[in-house]
Phi, psi and omega in degrees: 000143172295155168253157182223158175216159184291136179255302175204166173246143184238128173235140166283132182226148179292316188231093185301324175300315179292321173295316179293326177291317182299306185296327177296315188291316183278321187247344180072022179298140178273135176280133180234168185293132168284107184273352187274333180193177177265023181284179175280356173305130183240144183251142167237151178248131168289169180293344177265010185072005170287161189237152166244118182254128179252109192256123181283123179218068186306327185251022177278127177277120184260127178247134185231159171201147188299328185287348177250101185213166165245148181240137176246146173247156183209138172294330187254060181298313178299319181290327172297319181298318175298317176304305174315311182299309185301325179275000177058042178260121177292138176221164183207173178267185182298334181269014173070027171284121183298139169063025185248128177275127177261137176249118187291171174299333180272005178085002176285132174273142175212156168219158178240139167207179188236153181272178186301334177273001183087002175298138174276136178232135173256141172232125180231168181273138179272112183247000000 
């Protein structure tokens, strides 16, 4: 059987510049060259060289729901929560309690918040 690893996440966004600024501000992702095409799609790099591709679709209706999300882990979870608070980014637990950190049965802490297009992002502690 083949083995697989995550290569990239692609999101349709209304304003690619706004989305780039959001992901750089919140996660410090570095913008990298779009080597696939000359389109206006812009790429960001995670620290492990995985990528986030932001595809401009200004007239596209984006439908979101919290169950459809991507999750990132950090060893500096408490510092990241302070970072969100300083950026005035609202976050919640899975049950939508504002500014609450949820602790799962397995001890993992997690929060959820949305990007400018409404996509849900989970951040949890890397244990």
